[in-house]
C-alpha positions in Angstrom: 3.7 25.4 -7.1 5.9 25.8 -10.2 5.2 24.1 -13.3 8.4 22.2 -13.5 7.5 19.9 -10.5 4.1 19.3 -11.9 5.4 18.2 -15.3 7.9 16.0 -13.5 5.1 14.4 -11.4 3.1 13.8 -14.6 6.0 12.1 -16.2 6.5 10.0 -13.1 2.9 9.0 -13.0 2.9 8.0 -16.7 5.9 5.7 -16.2 4.7 4.4 -12.9 1.4 3.4 -14.5 3.3 1.5 -17.3 5.5 -0.4 -15.0 2.6 -1.2 -12.4 0.5 -2.5 -15.2 3.3 -5.0 -16.4 4.9 -6.1 -13.1 4.1 -3.7 -10.4 6.7 -1.6 -8.7 5.3 1.8 -9.8 5.8 3.2 -6.4 9.5 2.9 -6.9 9.1 5.7 -9.5 6.0 7.8 -8.1 6.8 7.9 -4.3 10.4 9.3 -4.7 9.1 11.9 -7.2 6.4 13.0 -4.8 9.0 13.3 -1.9 11.2 15.4 -4.2 8.5 17.7 -5.5 6.8 18.1 -2.1 9.5 18.1 0.6 7.3 20.0 3.1 4.5 17.3 3.1 4.2 14.6 5.7 5.2 11.0 4.6 1.5 9.8 5.3 0.3 12.6 2.9 2.8 11.5 0.2 1.8 7.9 0.5 -1.9 8.8 0.5 -1.6 10.9 -2.7 0.4 8.1 -4.3 -2.4 5.6 -3.5 -5.0 7.9 -4.9 -3.0 8.3 -8.2 -2.2 4.5 -8.4 -5.5 3.1 -7.8 -7.0 4.5 -11.1 -4.2 3.1 -13.1 -4.2 -0.3 -11.3 -8.1 -0.5 -11.7 -7.7 0.2 -15.4 -5.1 -2.5 -15.8 -7.3 -5.0 -13.8 -10.3 -4.3 -16.0 -8.3 -4.7 -19.2 -6.6 -7.9 -18.0 -10.0 -9.3 -16.9 -11.5 -8.8 -20.3 -8.7 -10.7 -22.1 -7.4 -13.2 -19.6 -9.2 -16.0 -17.9 -8.8 -14.9 -14.4 -7.9 -17.4 -11.6 -10.5 -16.2 -9.2 -10.2 -19.0 -6.7 -6.7 -17.8 -5.6 -7.2 -14.2 -6.5 -10.3 -13.3 -4.4 -9.2 -14.7 -1.1 -5.8 -12.9 -1.5 -7.6 -9.7 -2.3 -9.9 -9.9 0.6 -7.1 -10.7 3.0 -5.0 -7.9 1.5 -7.8 -5.3 1.9 -8.0 -5.8 5.6 -4.2 -6.0 6.2 -3.5 -3.1 3.9 -5.7 -0.9 6.1 -3.7 -2.0 9.2 -0.4 -1.3 7.3 -1.6 2.2 6.4 -2.3 2.8 10.1 1.2 1.6 11.1 2.8 4.2 9.0 2.3 6.7 11.8 4.1 4.7 14.4 6.5 2.1 12.9 9.9 3.0 11.6 9.9 1.8 8.0 13.6 1.5 7.9 13.4 -1.6 9.9 11.9 -3.4 6.8 14.6 -2.5 4.3 17.2 -5.2 5.1 14.5 -7.9 5.0 13.0 -6.6 1.8 16.3 -6.5 0.1 17.0 -10.2 1.0 13.6 -11.3 -0.3 14.1 -9.3 -3.6 17.5 -10.8 -4.2 16.1 -14.3 -3.5 13.2 -13.7 -5.9 15.4 -12.4 -8.7 17.9 -15.3 -8.4 15.2 -17.9 -8.3 13.5 -16.4 -11.4 16.7 -16.0 -13.3 18.0 -19.5 -12.4 14.8 -21.3 -13.5 14.5 -20.3 -17.1 10.9 -22.1 -17.3 9.7 -20.3 -14.2 6.3 -18.7 -15.1 6.6 -19.7 -18.7 3.6 -22.0 -18.7 0.2 -21.5 -17.1 -0.5 -24.7 -15.0 -2.8 -23.5 -12.2 -3.1 -25.7 -9.3 -6.3 -26.4 -7.4 -6.9 -23.8 -4.6 -8.7 -25.7 -1.9 -7.8 -26.3 1.8 -4.2 -25.6 2.0 -4.1 -23.5 -1.2 -6.9 -21.3 0.2 -4.8 -20.7 3.4 -1.8 -19.9 1.3 -3.8 -17.4 -0.9 -5.0 -15.6 2.3 -1.5 -15.6 3.8 0.0 -14.1 0.6 -2.7 -11.4 0.4 -2.5 -10.6 4.1 1.3 -10.3 4.2 1.6 -8.2 0.9 -1.5 -6.3 1.8 0.1 -5.1 5.1 3.3 -4.3 3.3 1.6 -2.4 0.6 -0.3 -0.3 3.0 2.8 0.3 5.2 5.5 0.8 2.7 4.6 -0.2 -1.0 7.5 -0.4 -3.4 7.7 -3.7 -5.0 4.4 -5.1 -3.6 3.1 -6.0 -7.1 6.4 -7.7 -8.0 6.2 -9.8 -4.8 2.6 -10.8 -5.6 3.6 -12.0 -9.2 6.5 -14.0 -7.9 4.3 -15.7 -5.1 1.5 -16.4 -7.5 3.8 -18.1 -9.9 5.6 -20.0 -7.2 2.7 -21.3 -5.3 -0.2 -21.5 -7.7 1.5 -22.5 -11.0 0.5 -19.3 -12.9 2.5 -18.0 -15.8 3.8 -14.5 -15.5 0.8 -13.0 -17.5 -1.9 -14.5 -15.3 0.1 -13.8 -12.1 0.3 -10.2 -13.2 -3.5 -9.9 -14.0 -4.2 -11.5 -10.5 -1.7 -9.1 -8.8 -3.7 -6.2 -10.2 -6.9 -7.3 -8.6 -5.0 -7.6 -5.3 -3.3 -4.2 -5.7 -6.8 -2.5 -6.3 -7.9 -3.9 -2.9 -4.6 -2.8 -1.1 -4.9 0.7 -2.7 -8.5 1.1 -1.8 -8.0 0.0 1.9 -5.0 2.4 2.3 -7.1 5.2 1.0 -9.9 4.4 3.5 -7.4 5.3 6.2 -5.4 8.1 4.5 -8.4 10.1 3.1 -10.7 10.6 6.2 -7.6 11.5 8.2 -6.5 14.1 5.8 -3.4 12.5 4.5 -4.2 13.4 0.9 -3.7 16.0 -1.8 -6.9 15.2 -4.0 -6.5 17.6 -6.8 -2.8 16.5 -7.4 -3.7 13.0 -6.9 -6.5 13.1 -9.6 -4.2 15.0 -12.0 -1.5 12.3 -11.6 -4.1 9.6 -11.9 -4.9 10.7 -15.6 -1.2 10.1 -16.6 -1.1 6.9 -14.4 -4.1 5.5 -16.5 -2.4 6.4 -19.8 0.8 4.5 -18.7 -1.3 1.7 -17.5 -3.1 1.3 -20.8 0.3 1.1 -22.6 1.7 -1.4 -20.1 -1.3 -3.7 -20.3 -1.4 -3.6 -24.1 2.2 -4.7 -24.4 1.8 -7.4 -21.7 -1.3 -8.8 -23.5 0.4 -8.7 -26.9 3.7 -10.2 -26.0 2.7 -12.5 -23.2 4.6 -14.1 -20.2 8.1 -13.8 -21.8 7.7 -10.0 -21.9 6.4 -9.8 -18.4 9.2 -12.1 -17.1 11.9 -9.7 -18.6 10.3 -6.6 -17.2 9.9 -8.3 -13.9 13.7 -9.0 -13.6 14.5 -5.5 -14.7 12.2 -3.9 -12.0 13.3 -6.3 -9.3 16.9 -5.4 -10.2 16.1 -1.8 -9.9 14.3 -2.3 -6.6 17.4 -4.3 -5.3 19.7 -1.3 -6.2 17.4 1.2 -4.5 16.9 -0.9 -1.3 20.6 -1.6 -1.1 21.4 2.1 -1.5 18.9 3.1 1.2 20.1 0.3 3.5 23.8 0.8 3.3 24.3 4.5 2.3 
């Protein structure tokens, strides 16, 4: 491989790690970069390599958040466990489900999340966690399962969806929602790797090399999120969701 694609992938991994640490959506950057640099590889191999790179940056962000933020474990852990199982199923489905069927639905959901967040200026501004018991536990499992399957199967925007849903249904602010989303994302990435790696859908050397830059970007993103709080995360969230809307609209209608 020429050096130019390698440098491009390193830059994509760095920026993806930064975006992922703040609001998720790093797959929007890293997956297209891998497809461009490795046009001869199978889609499953691209997604497996992306997951290997991403899990290091996401784990770094999760660890740094957990040290500085009081983690809402009662909602986060059930969601993470459900996400782990469903992400594995989603990764298996890559081989036999046409991903293009999801694009119109995801586009509608992204537009809805963006409009709701923009319209409600106080949305996610304050951390007022609601008790997670009974119905709340079921909601946490449903969120984790749905987003876990989507992340294993397709991926882009999974972290952003998690943040929106944690704010909407559990009363988290954007900072705590982002921290919780990182724990769930670690589970989904690991579960997907449990399928991709044994089946050979992985470029381990490239994935580890990209992981170094993904971690560096993750450290920068986590630092800025912790320093500037929920307002900063909310602004980046709207920017990333806006970019996702443009991408999905282009892919759907072009």
